[in-house]
PDB file of N, H, CA, C and O in Angstrom:
ATOM      1  N   MET A   1       0.819  -1.127  -0.041  1.00  0.00           N
ATOM      2  CA  MET A   1       0.051  -0.084   0.140  1.00  0.00           C
ATOM      3  C   MET A   1       0.847   1.256  -0.095  1.00  0.00           C
ATOM      4  O   MET A   1       1.992   1.188   0.354  1.00  0.00           O
ATOM      5  N   PRO A   2       0.543   2.395  -0.657  1.00  0.00           N
ATOM      6  CA  PRO A   2       1.210   3.444  -0.795  1.00  0.00           C
ATOM      7  C   PRO A   2       1.285   4.470   0.432  1.00  0.00           C
ATOM      8  O   PRO A   2       1.102   5.678   0.282  1.00  0.00           O
ATOM      9  N   ILE A   3       1.577   3.860   1.673  1.00  0.00           N
ATOM     10  H   ILE A   3       1.726   2.879   1.795  1.00  0.00           H
ATOM     11  CA  ILE A   3       1.770   4.756   2.813  1.00  0.00           C
ATOM     12  C   ILE A   3       2.710   4.058   3.750  1.00  0.00           C
ATOM     13  O   ILE A   3       2.845   2.834   3.777  1.00  0.00           O
ATOM     14  N   THR A   4       3.380   4.940   4.547  1.00  0.00           N
ATOM     15  H   THR A   4       3.271   5.934   4.524  1.00  0.00           H
ATOM     16  CA  THR A   4       4.532   4.602   5.411  1.00  0.00           C
ATOM     17  C   THR A   4       3.938   4.633   6.872  1.00  0.00           C
ATOM     18  O   THR A   4       3.182   5.583   7.075  1.00  0.00           O
ATOM     19  N   GLY A   5       4.125   3.839   7.841  1.00  0.00           N
ATOM     20  H   GLY A   5       4.739   3.068   7.676  1.00  0.00           H
ATOM     21  CA  GLY A   5       3.629   4.173   9.196  1.00  0.00           C
ATOM     22  C   GLY A   5       3.859   2.850   9.909  1.00  0.00           C
ATOM     23  O   GLY A   5       4.518   1.909   9.466  1.00  0.00           O
ATOM     24  N   ILE A   6       3.173   2.914  11.171  1.00  0.00           N
ATOM     25  H   ILE A   6       2.638   3.679  11.531  1.00  0.00           H
ATOM     26  CA  ILE A   6       3.307   1.783  12.032  1.00  0.00           C
ATOM     27  C   ILE A   6       1.978   1.025  12.126  1.00  0.00           C
ATOM     28  O   ILE A   6       0.931   1.643  12.322  1.00  0.00           O
ATOM     29  N   ILE A   7       2.007  -0.370  11.981  1.00  0.00           N
ATOM     30  H   ILE A   7       2.857  -0.872  11.821  1.00  0.00           H
ATOM     31  CA  ILE A   7       0.843  -1.077  12.276  1.00  0.00           C
ATOM     32  C   ILE A   7       0.520  -1.003  13.874  1.00  0.00           C
ATOM     33  O   ILE A   7       1.332  -1.313  14.746  1.00  0.00           O
ATOM     34  N   VAL A   8      -0.609  -0.607  14.070  1.00  0.00           N
ATOM     35  H   VAL A   8      -1.268  -0.355  13.361  1.00  0.00           H
ATOM     36  CA  VAL A   8      -1.033  -0.529  15.373  1.00  0.00           C
ATOM     37  C   VAL A   8      -2.040  -1.705  15.828  1.00  0.00           C
ATOM     38  O   VAL A   8      -2.245  -2.015  17.002  1.00  0.00           O
ATOM     39  N   GLU A   9      -2.609  -2.284  14.741  1.00  0.00           N
ATOM     40  H   GLU A   9      -2.442  -2.033  13.788  1.00  0.00           H
ATOM     41  CA  GLU A   9      -3.587  -3.477  15.143  1.00  0.00           C
ATOM     42  C   GLU A   9      -3.643  -4.422  13.811  1.00  0.00           C
ATOM     43  O   GLU A   9      -3.530  -3.987  12.665  1.00  0.00           O
ATOM     44  N   ILE A  10      -3.827  -5.732  14.148  1.00  0.00           N
ATOM     45  H   ILE A  10      -3.919  -6.086  15.079  1.00  0.00           H
ATOM     46  CA  ILE A  10      -4.060  -6.571  13.110  1.00  0.00           C
ATOM     47  C   ILE A  10      -5.351  -7.346  13.437  1.00  0.00           C
ATOM     48  O   ILE A  10      -5.645  -7.783  14.550  1.00  0.00           O
ATOM     49  N   ASN A  11      -6.122  -7.460  12.245  1.00  0.00           N
ATOM     50  H   ASN A  11      -5.883  -7.105  11.341  1.00  0.00           H
ATOM     51  CA  ASN A  11      -7.536  -8.038  12.542  1.00  0.00           C
ATOM     52  C   ASN A  11      -7.382  -9.568  12.805  1.00  0.00           C
ATOM     53  O   ASN A  11      -6.959 -10.351  11.954  1.00  0.00           O
ATOM     54  N   PRO A  12      -7.758  -9.910  14.039  1.00  0.00           N
ATOM     55  CA  PRO A  12      -7.629 -11.261  14.432  1.00  0.00           C
ATOM     56  C   PRO A  12      -8.554 -12.279  13.640  1.00  0.00           C
ATOM     57  O   PRO A  12      -8.315 -13.485  13.584  1.00  0.00           O
ATOM     58  N   GLU A  13      -9.525 -11.723  13.098  1.00  0.00           N
ATOM     59  H   GLU A  13      -9.720 -10.743  13.144  1.00  0.00           H
ATOM     60  CA  GLU A  13     -10.555 -12.364  12.345  1.00  0.00           C
ATOM     61  C   GLU A  13      -9.880 -12.913  11.097  1.00  0.00           C
ATOM     62  O   GLU A  13     -10.239 -14.034  10.735  1.00  0.00           O
ATOM     63  N   ILE A  14      -8.928 -12.260  10.373  1.00  0.00           N
ATOM     64  H   ILE A  14      -8.637 -11.350  10.667  1.00  0.00           H
ATOM     65  CA  ILE A  14      -8.258 -12.497   9.287  1.00  0.00           C
ATOM     66  C   ILE A  14      -7.226 -13.694   9.594  1.00  0.00           C
ATOM     67  O   ILE A  14      -7.032 -14.579   8.760  1.00  0.00           O
ATOM     68  N   LEU A  15      -6.608 -13.670  10.781  1.00  0.00           N
ATOM     69  H   LEU A  15      -6.765 -12.951  11.458  1.00  0.00           H
ATOM     70  CA  LEU A  15      -5.573 -14.480  11.065  1.00  0.00           C
ATOM     71  C   LEU A  15      -6.294 -16.019  11.151  1.00  0.00           C
ATOM     72  O   LEU A  15      -5.676 -17.020  10.786  1.00  0.00           O
ATOM     73  N   LYS A  16      -7.792 -16.081  11.723  1.00  0.00           N
ATOM     74  H   LYS A  16      -8.293 -15.268  12.019  1.00  0.00           H
ATOM     75  CA  LYS A  16      -8.307 -17.090  11.728  1.00  0.00           C
ATOM     76  C   LYS A  16      -8.966 -17.684  10.455  1.00  0.00           C
ATOM     77  O   LYS A  16      -9.022 -18.891  10.223  1.00  0.00           O
ATOM     78  N   LYS A  17      -9.463 -16.698   9.651  1.00  0.00           N
ATOM     79  H   LYS A  17      -9.418 -15.717   9.839  1.00  0.00           H
ATOM     80  CA  LYS A  17     -10.246 -17.071   8.360  1.00  0.00           C
ATOM     81  C   LYS A  17      -9.609 -16.040   7.219  1.00  0.00           C
ATOM     82  O   LYS A  17     -10.202 -14.997   6.943  1.00  0.00           O
ATOM     83  N   SER A  18      -8.483 -16.373   6.643  1.00  0.00           N
ATOM     84  H   SER A  18      -8.002 -17.220   6.867  1.00  0.00           H
ATOM     85  CA  SER A  18      -7.909 -15.558   5.775  1.00  0.00           C
ATOM     86  C   SER A  18      -8.758 -15.393   4.397  1.00  0.00           C
ATOM     87  O   SER A  18      -8.458 -14.569   3.533  1.00  0.00           O
ATOM     88  N   GLY A  19      -9.825 -16.261   4.310  1.00  0.00           N
ATOM     89  H   GLY A  19     -10.069 -16.930   5.011  1.00  0.00           H
ATOM     90  CA  GLY A  19     -10.773 -16.175   3.098  1.00  0.00           C
ATOM     91  C   GLY A  19     -11.695 -14.985   3.291  1.00  0.00           C
ATOM     92  O   GLY A  19     -12.422 -14.601   2.374  1.00  0.00           O
ATOM     93  N   LEU A  20     -11.670 -14.462   4.357  1.00  0.00           N
ATOM     94  H   LEU A  20     -11.079 -14.773   5.102  1.00  0.00           H
ATOM     95  CA  LEU A  20     -12.808 -13.129   4.695  1.00  0.00           C
ATOM     96  C   LEU A  20     -12.336 -12.116   3.495  1.00  0.00           C
ATOM     97  O   LEU A  20     -13.168 -11.524   2.807  1.00  0.00           O
ATOM     98  N   VAL A  21     -10.959 -11.977   3.313  1.00  0.00           N
ATOM     99  H   VAL A  21     -10.283 -12.458   3.871  1.00  0.00           H
ATOM    100  CA  VAL A  21     -10.670 -11.035   2.487  1.00  0.00           C
ATOM    101  C   VAL A  21     -11.398 -11.167   0.913  1.00  0.00           C
ATOM    102  O   VAL A  21     -11.916 -10.265   0.253  1.00  0.00           O
ATOM    103  N   ASN A  22     -11.276 -12.302   0.645  1.00  0.00           N
ATOM    104  H   ASN A  22     -10.856 -13.035   1.181  1.00  0.00           H
ATOM    105  CA  ASN A  22     -11.986 -12.666  -0.740  1.00  0.00           C
ATOM    106  C   ASN A  22     -13.449 -12.651  -0.607  1.00  0.00           C
ATOM    107  O   ASN A  22     -14.161 -12.175  -1.492  1.00  0.00           O
ATOM    108  N   ASN A  23     -13.897 -13.137   0.430  1.00  0.00           N
ATOM    109  H   ASN A  23     -13.319 -13.523   1.149  1.00  0.00           H
ATOM    110  CA  ASN A  23     -15.509 -13.000   0.598  1.00  0.00           C
ATOM    111  C   ASN A  23     -15.994 -11.856   0.822  1.00  0.00           C
ATOM    112  O   ASN A  23     -17.083 -11.625   0.297  1.00  0.00           O
ATOM    113  N   GLU A  24     -15.473 -10.977   1.506  1.00  0.00           N
ATOM    114  H   GLU A  24     -14.588 -11.165   1.932  1.00  0.00           H
ATOM    115  CA  GLU A  24     -15.869  -9.631   1.769  1.00  0.00           C
ATOM    116  C   GLU A  24     -14.906  -8.607   1.644  1.00  0.00           C
ATOM    117  O   GLU A  24     -14.549  -7.994   2.651  1.00  0.00           O
ATOM    118  N   PRO A  25     -14.366  -8.305   0.349  1.00  0.00           N
ATOM    119  CA  PRO A  25     -13.283  -7.439   0.160  1.00  0.00           C
ATOM    120  C   PRO A  25     -13.528  -6.102   0.497  1.00  0.00           C
ATOM    121  O   PRO A  25     -12.491  -5.455   0.638  1.00  0.00           O
ATOM    122  N   TYR A  26     -14.563  -5.486   0.669  1.00  0.00           N
ATOM    123  H   TYR A  26     -15.405  -6.012   0.554  1.00  0.00           H
ATOM    124  CA  TYR A  26     -14.952  -4.101   1.146  1.00  0.00           C
ATOM    125  C   TYR A  26     -15.300  -4.018   2.485  1.00  0.00           C
ATOM    126  O   TYR A  26     -15.683  -2.921   2.892  1.00  0.00           O
ATOM    127  N   HIS A  27     -15.234  -5.120   3.390  1.00  0.00           N
ATOM    128  H   HIS A  27     -14.923  -6.011   3.059  1.00  0.00           H
ATOM    129  CA  HIS A  27     -15.719  -5.020   4.577  1.00  0.00           C
ATOM    130  C   HIS A  27     -14.535  -5.691   5.674  1.00  0.00           C
ATOM    131  O   HIS A  27     -14.371  -5.315   6.835  1.00  0.00           O
ATOM    132  N   ALA A  28     -13.887  -6.617   5.077  1.00  0.00           N
ATOM    133  H   ALA A  28     -14.020  -6.923   4.134  1.00  0.00           H
ATOM    134  CA  ALA A  28     -12.775  -7.224   5.802  1.00  0.00           C
ATOM    135  C   ALA A  28     -11.578  -6.326   5.869  1.00  0.00           C
ATOM    136  O   ALA A  28     -11.235  -5.807   4.807  1.00  0.00           O
ATOM    137  N   TRP A  29     -10.922  -6.075   6.895  1.00  0.00           N
ATOM    138  H   TRP A  29     -11.201  -6.496   7.758  1.00  0.00           H
ATOM    139  CA  TRP A  29      -9.635  -5.367   6.883  1.00  0.00           C
ATOM    140  C   TRP A  29      -8.520  -6.182   7.483  1.00  0.00           C
ATOM    141  O   TRP A  29      -8.745  -7.121   8.247  1.00  0.00           O
ATOM    142  N   LEU A  30      -7.312  -5.802   7.122  1.00  0.00           N
ATOM    143  H   LEU A  30      -7.129  -5.039   6.502  1.00  0.00           H
ATOM    144  CA  LEU A  30      -6.310  -6.496   7.446  1.00  0.00           C
ATOM    145  C   LEU A  30      -5.539  -5.839   8.614  1.00  0.00           C
ATOM    146  O   LEU A  30      -5.299  -6.482   9.636  1.00  0.00           O
ATOM    147  N   VAL A  31      -5.170  -4.611   8.464  1.00  0.00           N
ATOM    148  H   VAL A  31      -5.365  -4.089   7.634  1.00  0.00           H
ATOM    149  CA  VAL A  31      -4.376  -3.955   9.525  1.00  0.00           C
ATOM    150  C   VAL A  31      -4.891  -2.585   9.689  1.00  0.00           C
ATOM    151  O   VAL A  31      -5.574  -2.012   8.840  1.00  0.00           O
ATOM    152  N   LYS A  32      -4.494  -2.033  10.945  1.00  0.00           N
ATOM    153  H   LYS A  32      -3.939  -2.499  11.634  1.00  0.00           H
ATOM    154  CA  LYS A  32      -4.788  -0.382  11.029  1.00  0.00           C
ATOM    155  C   LYS A  32      -3.406   0.120  11.292  1.00  0.00           C
ATOM    156  O   LYS A  32      -2.572  -0.465  11.983  1.00  0.00           O
ATOM    157  N   ILE A  33      -3.239   1.297  10.655  1.00  0.00           N
ATOM    158  H   ILE A  33      -3.916   1.771  10.093  1.00  0.00           H
ATOM    159  CA  ILE A  33      -2.015   1.921  10.509  1.00  0.00           C
ATOM    160  C   ILE A  33      -2.002   3.281  11.037  1.00  0.00           C
ATOM    161  O   ILE A  33      -2.872   4.092  10.721  1.00  0.00           O
ATOM    162  N   GLU A  34      -0.987   3.572  11.878  1.00  0.00           N
ATOM    163  H   GLU A  34      -0.281   2.912  12.135  1.00  0.00           H
ATOM    164  CA  GLU A  34      -0.870   5.083  12.232  1.00  0.00           C
ATOM    165  C   GLU A  34       0.104   5.679  11.254  1.00  0.00           C
ATOM    166  O   GLU A  34       1.313   5.489  11.390  1.00  0.00           O
ATOM    167  N   PRO A  35      -0.404   6.409  10.255  1.00  0.00           N
ATOM    168  CA  PRO A  35       0.357   6.980   9.216  1.00  0.00           C
ATOM    169  C   PRO A  35       1.550   7.939   9.412  1.00  0.00           C
ATOM    170  O   PRO A  35       1.382   8.903  10.159  1.00  0.00           O
ATOM    171  N   ALA A  36       2.693   7.767   8.831  1.00  0.00           N
ATOM    172  H   ALA A  36       2.830   6.984   8.224  1.00  0.00           H
ATOM    173  CA  ALA A  36       3.569   8.846   9.225  1.00  0.00           C
ATOM    174  C   ALA A  36       3.530   9.585   7.868  1.00  0.00           C
ATOM    175  O   ALA A  36       3.736   9.008   6.800  1.00  0.00           O
ATOM    176  N   ILE A  37       3.234  10.991   7.988  1.00  0.00           N
ATOM    177  H   ILE A  37       3.067  11.460   8.856  1.00  0.00           H
ATOM    178  CA  ILE A  37       3.026  11.648   6.652  1.00  0.00           C
ATOM    179  C   ILE A  37       4.142  12.141   6.222  1.00  0.00           C
ATOM    180  O   ILE A  37       4.881  12.724   7.015  1.00  0.00           O
ATOM    181  N   SER A  38       4.476  12.005   4.900  1.00  0.00           N
ATOM    182  H   SER A  38       3.875  11.531   4.256  1.00  0.00           H
ATOM    183  CA  SER A  38       5.823  12.389   4.286  1.00  0.00           C
ATOM    184  C   SER A  38       5.178  13.351   3.038  1.00  0.00           C
ATOM    185  O   SER A  38       3.987  13.497   2.762  1.00  0.00           O
ATOM    186  N   ASP A  39       6.174  13.862   2.482  1.00  0.00           N
ATOM    187  H   ASP A  39       7.142  13.743   2.706  1.00  0.00           H
ATOM    188  CA  ASP A  39       5.949  14.731   1.315  1.00  0.00           C
ATOM    189  C   ASP A  39       5.305  13.878   0.101  1.00  0.00           C
ATOM    190  O   ASP A  39       4.374  14.313  -0.576  1.00  0.00           O
ATOM    191  N   HIS A  40       5.883  12.661  -0.090  1.00  0.00           N
ATOM    192  H   HIS A  40       6.639  12.307   0.460  1.00  0.00           H
ATOM    193  CA  HIS A  40       5.365  11.837  -0.907  1.00  0.00           C
ATOM    194  C   HIS A  40       3.875  11.548  -0.697  1.00  0.00           C
ATOM    195  O   HIS A  40       3.089  11.606  -1.643  1.00  0.00           O
ATOM    196  N   GLU A  41       3.528  11.266   0.424  1.00  0.00           N
ATOM    197  H   GLU A  41       4.167  11.218   1.192  1.00  0.00           H
ATOM    198  CA  GLU A  41       2.140  10.904   0.662  1.00  0.00           C
ATOM    199  C   GLU A  41       1.085  12.067   0.578  1.00  0.00           C
ATOM    200  O   GLU A  41      -0.115  11.906   0.354  1.00  0.00           O
ATOM    201  N   LYS A  42       1.693  13.204   0.782  1.00  0.00           N
ATOM    202  H   LYS A  42       2.668  13.334   0.964  1.00  0.00           H
ATOM    203  CA  LYS A  42       0.792  14.306   0.526  1.00  0.00           C
ATOM    204  C   LYS A  42       0.471  14.462  -0.878  1.00  0.00           C
ATOM    205  O   LYS A  42      -0.359  15.296  -1.242  1.00  0.00           O
ATOM    206  N   GLN A  43       1.080  13.708  -1.680  1.00  0.00           N
ATOM    207  H   GLN A  43       1.754  13.031  -1.385  1.00  0.00           H
ATOM    208  CA  GLN A  43       0.768  13.910  -3.276  1.00  0.00           C
ATOM    209  C   GLN A  43      -0.169  12.776  -3.638  1.00  0.00           C
ATOM    210  O   GLN A  43      -0.576  12.738  -4.799  1.00  0.00           O
ATOM    211  N   LEU A  44      -0.573  11.807  -2.740  1.00  0.00           N
ATOM    212  H   LEU A  44      -0.242  11.837  -1.797  1.00  0.00           H
ATOM    213  CA  LEU A  44      -1.657  10.858  -3.093  1.00  0.00           C
ATOM    214  C   LEU A  44      -2.907  11.549  -3.432  1.00  0.00           C
ATOM    215  O   LEU A  44      -3.294  12.556  -2.840  1.00  0.00           O
ATOM    216  N   LEU A  45      -3.552  10.962  -4.434  1.00  0.00           N
ATOM    217  H   LEU A  45      -3.238  10.143  -4.915  1.00  0.00           H
ATOM    218  CA  LEU A  45      -5.056  11.404  -4.816  1.00  0.00           C
ATOM    219  C   LEU A  45      -6.220  10.778  -4.194  1.00  0.00           C
ATOM    220  O   LEU A  45      -6.201   9.569  -3.963  1.00  0.00           O
ATOM    221  N   ILE A  46      -7.179  11.463  -3.919  1.00  0.00           N
ATOM    222  H   ILE A  46      -7.194  12.445  -4.107  1.00  0.00           H
ATOM    223  CA  ILE A  46      -8.354  10.854  -3.461  1.00  0.00           C
ATOM    224  C   ILE A  46      -9.048  10.334  -4.898  1.00  0.00           C
ATOM    225  O   ILE A  46      -8.649  10.659  -6.016  1.00  0.00           O
ATOM    226  N   ALA A  47     -10.116   9.502  -4.622  1.00  0.00           N
ATOM    227  H   ALA A  47     -10.440   9.238  -3.713  1.00  0.00           H
ATOM    228  CA  ALA A  47     -10.706   8.616  -5.693  1.00  0.00           C
ATOM    229  C   ALA A  47     -11.287   9.755  -6.947  1.00  0.00           C
ATOM    230  O   ALA A  47     -11.217   9.456  -8.139  1.00  0.00           O
ATOM    231  N   ASP A  48     -11.747  10.821  -6.557  1.00  0.00           N
ATOM    232  H   ASP A  48     -11.804  11.064  -5.588  1.00  0.00           H
ATOM    233  CA  ASP A  48     -12.489  11.697  -7.564  1.00  0.00           C
ATOM    234  C   ASP A  48     -11.283  12.360  -8.253  1.00  0.00           C
ATOM    235  O   ASP A  48     -11.401  12.511  -9.469  1.00  0.00           O
ATOM    236  N   GLU A  49     -10.097  12.797  -7.655  1.00  0.00           N
ATOM    237  H   GLU A  49     -10.001  12.674  -6.667  1.00  0.00           H
ATOM    238  CA  GLU A  49      -9.053  13.255  -8.354  1.00  0.00           C
ATOM    239  C   GLU A  49      -8.222  12.416  -9.263  1.00  0.00           C
ATOM    240  O   GLU A  49      -7.577  12.861 -10.212  1.00  0.00           O
ATOM    241  N   TYR A  50      -8.290  11.118  -8.884  1.00  0.00           N
ATOM    242  H   TYR A  50      -8.814  10.757  -8.113  1.00  0.00           H
ATOM    243  CA  TYR A  50      -7.674  10.122  -9.671  1.00  0.00           C
ATOM    244  C   TYR A  50      -8.637   9.912 -11.080  1.00  0.00           C
ATOM    245  O   TYR A  50      -8.248   9.936 -12.248  1.00  0.00           O
ATOM    246  N   LYS A  51      -9.830   9.728 -10.634  1.00  0.00           N
ATOM    247  H   LYS A  51     -10.145   9.708  -9.685  1.00  0.00           H
ATOM    248  CA  LYS A  51     -10.789   9.731 -11.951  1.00  0.00           C
ATOM    249  C   LYS A  51     -10.537  10.863 -12.951  1.00  0.00           C
ATOM    250  O   LYS A  51     -10.550  10.638 -14.161  1.00  0.00           O
ATOM    251  N   THR A  52     -10.300  12.124 -12.428  1.00  0.00           N
ATOM    252  H   THR A  52     -10.290  12.307 -11.444  1.00  0.00           H
ATOM    253  CA  THR A  52     -10.298  13.243 -13.129  1.00  0.00           C
ATOM    254  C   THR A  52      -9.006  13.282 -13.960  1.00  0.00           C
ATOM    255  O   THR A  52      -9.019  13.796 -15.078  1.00  0.00           O
ATOM    256  N   LEU A  53      -7.883  12.746 -13.431  1.00  0.00           N
ATOM    257  H   LEU A  53      -7.873  12.329 -12.522  1.00  0.00           H
ATOM    258  CA  LEU A  53      -6.633  12.704 -13.857  1.00  0.00           C
ATOM    259  C   LEU A  53      -6.685  11.727 -15.084  1.00  0.00           C
ATOM    260  O   LEU A  53      -6.195  12.088 -16.154  1.00  0.00           O
ATOM    261  N   ILE A  54      -7.286  10.465 -14.941  1.00  0.00           N
ATOM    262  H   ILE A  54      -7.684  10.172 -14.072  1.00  0.00           H
ATOM    263  CA  ILE A  54      -7.480   9.489 -15.847  1.00  0.00           C
ATOM    264  C   ILE A  54      -8.164   9.910 -17.037  1.00  0.00           C
ATOM    265  O   ILE A  54      -7.765   9.710 -18.184  1.00  0.00           O
ATOM    266  N   TRP A  55      -9.316  10.562 -16.667  1.00  0.00           N
ATOM    267  H   TRP A  55      -9.640  10.725 -15.735  1.00  0.00           H
ATOM    268  CA  TRP A  55     -10.028  11.173 -17.737  1.00  0.00           C
ATOM    269  C   TRP A  55      -9.278  12.161 -18.545  1.00  0.00           C
ATOM    270  O   TRP A  55      -9.377  12.092 -19.770  1.00  0.00           O
ATOM    271  N   GLN A  56      -8.578  13.023 -18.029  1.00  0.00           N
ATOM    272  H   GLN A  56      -8.497  13.079 -17.034  1.00  0.00           H
ATOM    273  CA  GLN A  56      -7.783  13.934 -18.648  1.00  0.00           C
ATOM    274  C   GLN A  56      -6.649  13.267 -19.513  1.00  0.00           C
ATOM    275  O   GLN A  56      -6.447  13.614 -20.677  1.00  0.00           O
ATOM    276  N   LEU A  57      -5.902  12.263 -18.860  1.00  0.00           N
ATOM    277  H   LEU A  57      -6.066  11.980 -17.915  1.00  0.00           H
ATOM    278  CA  LEU A  57      -4.994  11.619 -19.823  1.00  0.00           C
ATOM    279  C   LEU A  57      -5.642  10.838 -20.997  1.00  0.00           C
ATOM    280  O   LEU A  57      -5.107  10.800 -22.105  1.00  0.00           O
ATOM    281  N   ASN A  58      -6.791  10.229 -20.718  1.00  0.00           N
ATOM    282  H   ASN A  58      -7.225  10.261 -19.818  1.00  0.00           H
ATOM    283  CA  ASN A  58      -7.452   9.623 -21.963  1.00  0.00           C
ATOM    284  C   ASN A  58      -7.811  10.587 -23.054  1.00  0.00           C
ATOM    285  O   ASN A  58      -7.621  10.311 -24.239  1.00  0.00           O
ATOM    286  N   LYS A  59      -8.329  11.716 -22.649  1.00  0.00           N
ATOM    287  H   LYS A  59      -8.483  11.940 -21.687  1.00  0.00           H
ATOM    288  CA  LYS A  59      -8.719  12.755 -23.544  1.00  0.00           C
ATOM    289  C   LYS A  59      -7.515  13.166 -24.212  1.00  0.00           C
ATOM    290  O   LYS A  59      -7.561  13.241 -25.440  1.00  0.00           O
ATOM    291  N   THR A  60      -6.322  13.479 -23.547  1.00  0.00           N
ATOM    292  H   THR A  60      -6.284  13.419 -22.550  1.00  0.00           H
ATOM    293  CA  THR A  60      -5.004  13.970 -24.274  1.00  0.00           C
ATOM    294  C   THR A  60      -4.722  12.973 -25.278  1.00  0.00           C
ATOM    295  O   THR A  60      -4.369  13.360 -26.392  1.00  0.00           O
ATOM    296  N   LYS A  61      -4.845  11.571 -24.999  1.00  0.00           N
ATOM    297  H   LYS A  61      -5.131  11.256 -24.094  1.00  0.00           H
ATOM    298  CA  LYS A  61      -4.540  10.500 -25.862  1.00  0.00           C
ATOM    299  C   LYS A  61      -5.333  10.517 -27.155  1.00  0.00           C
ATOM    300  O   LYS A  61      -4.820  10.301 -28.253  1.00  0.00           O
ATOM    301  N   ILE A  62      -6.507  10.764 -26.974  1.00  0.00           N
ATOM    302  H   ILE A  62      -6.924  10.939 -26.082  1.00  0.00           H
ATOM    303  CA  ILE A  62      -7.612  10.816 -28.103  1.00  0.00           C
ATOM    304  C   ILE A  62      -7.185  12.012 -29.067  1.00  0.00           C
ATOM    305  O   ILE A  62      -7.274  11.931 -30.292  1.00  0.00           O
ATOM    306  N   ASN A  63      -6.751  13.036 -28.443  1.00  0.00           N
ATOM    307  H   ASN A  63      -6.679  13.103 -27.448  1.00  0.00           H
ATOM    308  CA  ASN A  63      -6.597  14.259 -29.267  1.00  0.00           C
ATOM    309  C   ASN A  63      -5.158  14.225 -29.901  1.00  0.00           C
ATOM    310  O   ASN A  63      -4.887  15.161 -30.653  1.00  0.00           O
ATOM    311  N   VAL A  64      -4.222  13.278 -29.694  1.00  0.00           N
ATOM    312  H   VAL A  64      -4.443  12.518 -29.084  1.00  0.00           H
ATOM    313  CA  VAL A  64      -2.918  13.143 -30.238  1.00  0.00           C
ATOM    314  C   VAL A  64      -2.963  12.573 -31.695  1.00  0.00           C
ATOM    315  O   VAL A  64      -1.918  12.391 -32.320  1.00  0.00           O
TER     316      VAL A  64
END
């Protein structure tokens, strides 16, 4: 994952049933992290920003 930090908790259910990640990928979590914010991580995009970037890149390719 594109973040640095300290793992503060591991999901004990995942340790018992690793298949939860496959069965419930949007609800099962692996770890909780206390992030260490760096300049690199400040540049990460949220979902809407990423969609806009991809749309702009695709539009540029079409116009070339």
